[in-house]
C-alpha positions in Angstrom: 2.0 -37.9 24.0 -1.0 -37.2 21.6 -2.4 -33.8 22.0 -6.2 -33.2 21.7 -6.6 -30.7 18.6 -7.4 -27.8 18.8 -11.9 -27.1 18.8 -14.0 -24.4 18.3 -14.5 -24.0 22.0 -11.1 -23.5 22.7 -11.3 -20.3 21.5 -12.5 -18.3 24.1 -10.2 -19.5 26.3 -7.4 -17.4 24.7 -8.9 -14.0 26.3 -8.8 -15.4 29.6 -5.3 -17.3 29.3 -3.6 -13.2 28.3 -5.8 -11.9 31.3 -3.8 -15.0 33.8 -0.5 -13.2 32.0 -1.6 -9.6 32.5 -2.7 -10.6 35.8 0.8 -12.0 36.2 2.7 -9.3 34.8 0.3 -6.7 37.7 1.4 -9.5 40.4 5.7 -8.6 39.3 5.1 -5.3 39.7 3.4 -5.4 42.7 5.8 -7.4 44.0 8.7 -5.5 42.9 7.3 -2.8 45.1 6.9 -4.7 48.2 10.1 -5.6 48.0 11.5 -2.5 47.0 9.8 -1.0 51.2 10.9 -3.5 53.0 15.0 -3.0 51.6 14.4 0.4 50.9 14.7 2.7 47.6 17.9 3.5 47.0 19.5 0.4 48.7 22.1 -2.0 47.2 19.3 -4.3 47.6 17.0 -2.4 45.1 19.0 -1.1 43.0 20.1 -5.6 42.2 16.7 -6.4 41.9 15.4 -3.6 39.6 18.1 -3.9 37.2 17.3 -7.5 37.2 14.1 -7.6 37.1 13.7 -4.6 34.5 16.8 -6.8 32.3 15.1 -10.4 32.3 12.0 -8.6 31.8 13.4 -7.5 28.8 15.2 -10.3 27.7 11.5 -12.3 27.6 10.0 -10.0 25.5 13.0 -10.1 23.3 12.6 -14.5 23.3 9.0 -14.1 22.7 9.3 -11.7 20.2 12.2 -14.5 18.2 9.9 -17.8 18.9 7.0 -15.8 17.4 8.7 -14.9 14.5 10.1 -18.6 13.2 6.4 -19.5 13.4 6.1 -17.1 10.5 6.5 -17.6 6.5 10.5 -16.2 5.7 10.6 -13.1 3.8 7.7 -11.7 5.1 7.5 -8.3 6.4 5.8 -9.4 9.6 8.6 -11.9 10.3 11.6 -9.4 9.6 9.8 -7.1 12.1 9.5 -8.8 15.2 12.8 -10.3 14.4 14.6 -7.0 14.3 11.6 -6.6 17.5 13.6 -9.3 19.7 16.9 -7.8 18.8 15.5 -4.2 20.2 14.1 -5.5 23.0 18.0 -7.7 23.6 19.9 -4.6 22.5 18.2 -2.7 25.7 18.2 -5.1 27.8 22.3 -5.3 27.4 21.9 -1.7 28.5 20.3 -2.3 31.7 22.6 -4.8 32.9 25.6 -2.6 32.1 23.3 0.4 33.8 22.6 -1.4 36.7 25.7 -2.6 37.5 27.3 0.9 37.3 24.1 1.9 39.5 24.7 -0.6 42.3 28.7 -0.5 42.1 27.8 3.7 42.2 29.5 5.3 39.1 28.6 8.8 38.8 28.9 8.7 34.9 27.4 11.4 32.8 24.2 12.0 31.4 25.8 10.1 28.6 28.5 6.9 28.6 29.4 4.4 27.6 26.1 2.3 28.4 24.1 4.1 26.0 25.8 2.4 23.0 23.0 -0.4 24.0 19.7 1.7 23.9 20.7 3.5 21.4 21.0 0.3 19.6 17.4 -0.2 21.0 16.4 3.2 19.8 17.5 2.4 15.6 15.7 -1.3 15.9 13.3 -0.4 17.7 12.2 2.3 14.7 13.0 -0.3 12.1 11.6 -3.1 13.6 8.3 -0.3 13.1 9.0 0.5 9.2 8.8 -3.5 8.5 5.9 -4.2 10.7 4.3 -0.7 8.1 6.1 -2.1 5.2 4.1 -5.1 5.5 0.6 -3.4 5.8 0.8 -0.5 4.0 2.4 1.0 1.5 5.7 2.0 1.3 5.6 5.3 1.4 3.1 5.1 4.1 5.6 3.8 6.2 7.9 5.9 5.7 5.5 9.3 6.2 4.4 7.6 9.7 7.9 7.2 10.8 8.3 11.5 10.2 5.5 12.3 11.5 6.8 10.9 14.6 9.6 12.8 14.0 7.4 15.7 13.3 5.8 15.7 16.8 9.0 14.6 18.7 10.8 17.8 17.9 8.0 20.2 17.3 7.7 18.9 21.4 11.3 19.1 22.3 11.3 22.8 20.4 8.2 23.6 22.8 9.6 22.0 25.9 12.4 23.7 24.9 11.1 26.5 24.8 8.9 26.1 28.2 11.4 24.7 30.2 14.2 22.2 28.7 16.5 25.5 27.4 16.7 27.2 31.3 17.0 23.6 32.5 20.3 22.5 30.0 21.6 25.7 31.0 21.8 25.5 34.2 22.5 22.1 33.9 26.5 21.2 35.9 27.8 19.0 32.6 28.1 19.8 28.6 25.9 20.1 27.1 26.6 17.5 24.6 26.0 14.4 27.2 22.0 15.4 27.3 21.8 14.1 23.3 21.3 10.4 24.0 18.4 10.6 26.9 16.8 13.7 25.1 17.0 11.3 22.1 14.8 8.3 23.5 11.7 10.5 23.8 12.3 10.9 20.7 12.5 7.3 19.4 9.3 6.8 21.6 7.1 9.1 19.6 8.2 8.1 16.6 7.8 3.9 17.1 4.0 5.2 18.9 2.9 7.1 15.9 4.0 4.3 13.6 2.5 1.3 16.3 -0.3 3.9 15.3 -0.8 4.2 11.7 -1.0 0.5 12.0 -3.8 0.6 14.0 -5.2 3.4 12.0 -4.4 1.1 8.6 -3.4 -2.7 9.5 -5.8 -3.5 11.8 -6.1 -3.1 15.7 -6.0 -6.9 16.9 -4.7 -7.5 20.7 -1.1 -7.3 19.2 -0.9 -4.0 18.0 -2.8 -2.9 21.1 -0.4 -4.2 24.1 2.3 -3.0 21.7 0.4 0.3 21.6 0.6 0.3 25.4 3.6 -0.7 25.9 4.8 1.6 23.7 2.9 4.4 25.6 4.7 3.1 29.1 8.0 3.2 27.7 8.0 6.6 26.2 6.5 7.4 29.7 9.3 5.7 31.2 11.9 7.8 29.0 10.2 11.0 29.1 10.9 10.9 33.0 14.7 9.2 32.5 15.3 12.3 30.1 13.7 15.0 33.0 16.1 13.4 35.9 19.2 13.6 32.8 18.9 17.6 32.5 17.2 18.2 36.5 19.8 19.1 39.5 18.2 16.4 41.4 19.1 13.8 38.1 17.1 10.5 37.6 17.0 7.9 40.6 16.8 3.8 40.2 13.9 3.3 41.5 10.6 5.9 40.6 7.5 5.7 38.3 10.5 5.5 35.3 11.8 1.6 36.3 7.8 0.5 37.2 6.4 1.5 33.5 10.1 0.2 31.8 8.8 -3.2 33.2 5.5 -3.1 32.6 6.2 -2.1 29.1 8.6 -5.1 27.9 5.7 -7.4 29.5 3.4 -6.0 27.5 5.8 -5.7 24.3 6.6 -10.4 25.4 2.6 -10.7 26.2 2.3 -9.4 22.1 4.8 -11.3 21.1 3.6 -14.7 23.1 -0.5 -13.9 22.0 0.1 -12.6 18.3 -1.9 -15.2 16.5 -2.1 -12.4 13.4 -1.8 -13.9 10.4 0.7 -12.3 7.6 -1.9 -9.9 5.8 -1.5 -7.8 1.6 -0.5 -4.4 1.6 -3.7 -2.1 2.3 -4.2 0.2 -0.8 -6.2 3.1 0.8 -5.9 6.4 -0.7 -4.0 9.0 1.5 -7.0 10.4 3.5 -7.3 14.3 4.0 -5.9 14.6 7.1 -2.7 13.3 6.6 -1.8 16.3 4.3 -2.2 18.2 7.9 -0.8 16.2 10.3 3.1 18.1 9.6 1.4 21.3 10.4 0.1 20.3 13.2 2.8 19.0 14.4 4.7 22.1 13.5 2.0 24.7 13.8 2.7 25.1 17.8 6.5 24.6 17.5 6.7 27.1 15.0 5.1 29.7 17.4 8.0 29.0 20.5 10.3 28.8 17.8 9.7 32.6 16.7 9.0 33.8 20.2 12.3 32.6 21.4 14.5 33.6 18.4 12.4 37.2 18.2 13.5 37.3 22.2 17.2 36.8 21.3 19.5 34.0 19.7 19.2 30.2 20.6 21.4 27.5 18.6 19.3 25.2 18.8 15.7 25.7 18.3 17.1 27.1 15.6 18.3 23.6 13.8 16.0 21.9 15.7 12.9 24.0 13.4 14.9 23.5 10.3 15.3 20.3 10.6 11.5 19.3 11.0 11.3 22.0 8.2 13.5 19.3 6.3 11.9 16.5 7.4 8.4 18.5 6.7 9.6 19.0 2.9 10.7 15.0 3.1 6.9 14.0 4.1 5.3 16.5 1.6 7.3 15.4 -1.0 6.6 11.5 -0.5 2.6 12.7 -0.4 3.0 13.3 -3.5 4.7 11.5 -5.0 1.7 9.4 -3.5 -0.6 11.3 -5.5 1.6 10.3 -8.5 1.9 7.2 -8.0 -1.8 7.0 -7.6 -3.0 9.1 -10.5 -0.4 6.9 -13.0 -2.0 3.9 -11.8 -6.7 5.2 -11.5 -4.9 6.4 -15.4 -4.0 2.6 -16.1 -7.5 1.1 -14.7 -9.1 4.0 -16.9 -7.4 2.9 -19.9 -8.0 -0.6 -19.2 -11.2 0.2 -18.0 -12.2 1.9 -22.3 -10.5 -1.2 -23.5 -12.5 -3.1 -21.7 -15.7 -1.4 -23.0 -14.5 -1.1 -26.7 -12.4 -4.1 -27.7 -14.1 -7.5 -27.8 -11.7 -9.5 -25.6 -11.9 -12.8 -27.1 -10.8 -11.5 -30.7 -9.0 -8.6 -29.9 -10.9 -6.3 -32.4 -13.2 -3.5 -31.8 -16.4 -4.0 -30.4 -19.7 -3.3 -31.4 -20.4 -0.5 -29.9 -16.4 1.2 -30.1 -18.2 0.1 -33.7 -21.2 2.3 -33.6 -19.0 5.5 -32.4 -16.4 5.2 -35.3 -19.5 4.7 -38.2 -21.8 7.6 -36.7 -18.0 9.9 -36.5 -17.6 8.9 -40.6 -20.9 9.6 -40.8 -21.1 12.8 -39.2 -17.4 13.9 -41.7 -19.3 12.6 -44.8 -22.1 14.8 -44.7 -19.6 17.4 -44.2 -17.2 16.7 -46.5 -20.0 14.8 -49.4 -17.7 11.7 -49.0 -18.9 8.1 -49.2 -18.8 5.3 -46.9 -18.2 2.1 -47.1 -19.9 -0.7 -44.4 -19.4 -4.6 -45.0 -20.2 -7.4 -43.2 -18.4 -11.5 -42.9 -20.4 -13.9 -41.3 -18.8 -16.9 -41.7 -20.5 -19.8 -43.0 -21.7 -23.6 -40.6 -19.9 -22.6 -38.2 -21.4 -24.1 -35.9 -19.9 -27.2 -37.4 -16.6 -26.3 -36.7 -17.7 -25.9 -32.6 -19.8 -29.0 -32.7 -16.9 -31.2 -34.3 -13.6 -29.6 -32.9 -15.4 -28.1 -29.7 -15.0 -24.8 -28.7 -11.9 -23.6 -28.4 -11.5 -24.8 -31.9 -14.4 -22.5 -32.1 -13.3 -19.2 -30.0 -9.7 -20.1 -32.0 -11.0 -19.8 -35.5 -12.4 -16.8 -35.2 -9.2 -15.0 -34.0 -7.9 -16.7 -36.5 -10.7 -14.6 -38.3 -9.6 -11.6 -36.8 -6.6 -11.7 -37.8 -6.7 -11.6 -41.3 -9.5 -8.5 -40.8 -7.0 -7.0 -39.2 -3.9 -7.7 -41.2 -7.0 -5.8 -44.4 -6.5 -2.3 -42.7 -5.9 0.2 -43.9 -5.3 4.2 -42.3 -8.8 4.9 -41.2 -10.6 1.6 -41.2 -11.9 -0.1 -38.9 -12.6 -3.7 -38.4 -15.3 -4.9 -35.5 -16.8 -8.7 -33.6 -20.6 -7.5 -34.5 -21.4 -11.1 -32.2 -21.2 -14.6 -32.6 -19.8 -15.3 -36.4 -20.0 -11.9 -37.4 -18.2 -9.4 -38.5 -17.9 -5.5 -39.4 -15.7 -3.8 -41.6 -15.8 0.3 -42.4 -13.6 1.8 -44.6 -13.7 6.1 -45.3 -11.4 6.6 -48.0 -13.5 8.2 -50.4 -12.0 6.6 -53.7 -13.2 3.6 -52.1 -14.8 0.5 -54.2 -17.0 -1.8 -52.8 -16.3 -5.0 -55.2 -12.2 -4.8 -54.1 -13.0 -3.9 -50.5 -15.0 -7.5 -50.3 -12.5 -8.6 -53.2 -9.8 -8.2 -50.6 -11.8 -9.1 -47.5 -12.6 -13.4 -49.8 -9.0 -13.4 -50.4 -7.9 -13.1 -46.9 -10.2 -15.9 -46.2 -9.8 -18.0 -48.6 -5.8 -19.9 -46.8 -6.6 -22.5 -44.6 -7.2 -21.4 -40.3 -4.5 -24.2 -38.6 -6.6 -25.5 -35.8 -6.0 -27.6 -33.2 -3.5 -29.3 -35.2 -6.3 -29.3 -38.1 -6.4 -27.4 -41.3 -9.8 -26.1 -42.1 -11.0 -24.0 -44.9 -13.2 -21.6 -43.5 -16.2 -19.9 -45.8 -18.1 -15.8 -44.7 -21.1 -14.2 -46.8 -19.8 -10.6 -47.5 -22.1 -8.4 -48.4 -20.8 -4.1 -49.0 -22.4 -1.2 -49.1 -20.7 2.0 -50.5 -23.1 5.5 -50.0 -22.6 8.9 -49.7 -24.7 10.0 -46.5 -26.5 12.3 -48.7 -27.6 10.8 -51.7 -29.2 7.8 -48.8 -33.4 8.2 -48.6 -33.3 9.3 -45.1 -33.5 12.2 -43.2 -32.9 13.1 -39.9 -29.3 13.1 -37.3 -26.6 10.9 -38.6 -27.3 8.2 -36.2 -30.5 7.3 -38.6 -28.3 7.9 -41.5 -26.2 4.8 -39.8 -29.1 2.7 -39.0 -29.9 3.0 -42.7 -25.7 2.0 -43.8 -26.2 -0.4 -41.7 -29.9 -2.4 -42.6 -28.4 -2.1 -46.2 -25.0 -3.7 -45.7 -26.8 -6.7 -43.5 -29.9 -7.3 -45.7 -27.3 -7.5 -48.8 -24.7 -10.2 -46.7 -27.8 -12.1 -45.7 -28.9 -11.5 -49.8 -26.0 -13.5 -50.0 -26.4 -16.2 -47.2 -29.9 -16.6 -49.8 -28.0 -17.3 -52.8 -25.3 -19.4 -51.6 -22.5 -19.6 -49.1 -19.3 -18.6 -49.7 -19.8 -15.9 -52.1 -20.4 -11.8 -52.0 -22.2 -8.7 -53.0 -21.3 -5.4 -53.1 -22.9 -2.1 -54.5 -23.0 1.7 -53.8 
């Protein structure tokens, strides 16, 4: 059956479809709450219901992410990000199946056990997905800094919470402290993922897909924090509380984000590093450092010391990336400045210096000549019958001829000399050699032009009218600044070149 092609009228329906899906997710949460009320919290039926619902929602998000990845071009960063995200959701779903199984059976495992393996894989793949997403939208350093920012914020919060409550709670915990590594690591991963996603919103665009992911990350972080609290506290974690509803909502939002993603891969943003980025590690570590100092002042605490040292190390790595990023930007800026300088001083067709740069070089030569008492030679080379080349062979052949002439003039240059395209088919030549002989320079230029040019498979013999003048600037009847002397030299060389043209094309004249 043929499908009707989408039109502009279909576009307004997308928000309504998303609204319907959000409504379905809200209905699922409401139905889950009602079912738990009927079955009783903690009953076998409620435990199975929550375990199956959370695992199914995570696997649904994995399937939606994988489907979205298959619709994107192979090799693009967005495709890799969605594939990693699909793997992360699938790992969490598997972990939830294992957790629910032991929950239904009634096992009482330690805080860290065998079902934490897929949950750990979830955290690793989640951070990798965020890194791939950022790599496709901003420069790699920006993505790495976003992940480090998340780690710094997570460590800072962990130090504050440890000093304020967690340290004493762990000391009173009956199990081994090492068993709390995984439960406490989940919120840390959640902070890293949330910060990285917020960076994507700030620098890579704030489409509804990313906003849905942000909302899901916030709910997931709250659920992980609740689980960590239950794992540490004496009451333990009980299935059926707000954390389970938050996990269902989070993975539901992830599935909707993948399903409704309409964003196309975008080029990386090359924006400058905002000044506030330099303050992120300090803002994250300042309260943590204060709390750590108070704690360590009152007595030794290895956990605080390790966390503080880890935070300092991460801050150093992050600031190194900032400095390296600035170094790269300076290098790019220097290359751009050099390119702009070349554009300002080089003729783009011939590669010779342009009229502006020739004037600057001539003015410098005049200043030196006035101080040292030596002559300056200026010559104009004007091609004869250049229009005929354009008319008979085409403008491309004319451009090739101009480039050929430029190469010949470049071959006449000696140390300190300057050749420039003055404009059109006219070139200028500057010699500052104290022993300069105008006639010898003109002869050298004429000899360079004597050989025919190979243009568009045709041998073209080009002639030029050459006028040169070599003068000691102090002998010119000109008073005023060096710019006045420059104008006088240019006028004299130009007049001599036009005198040559009137006398007969292809000739030359020199004078001193």
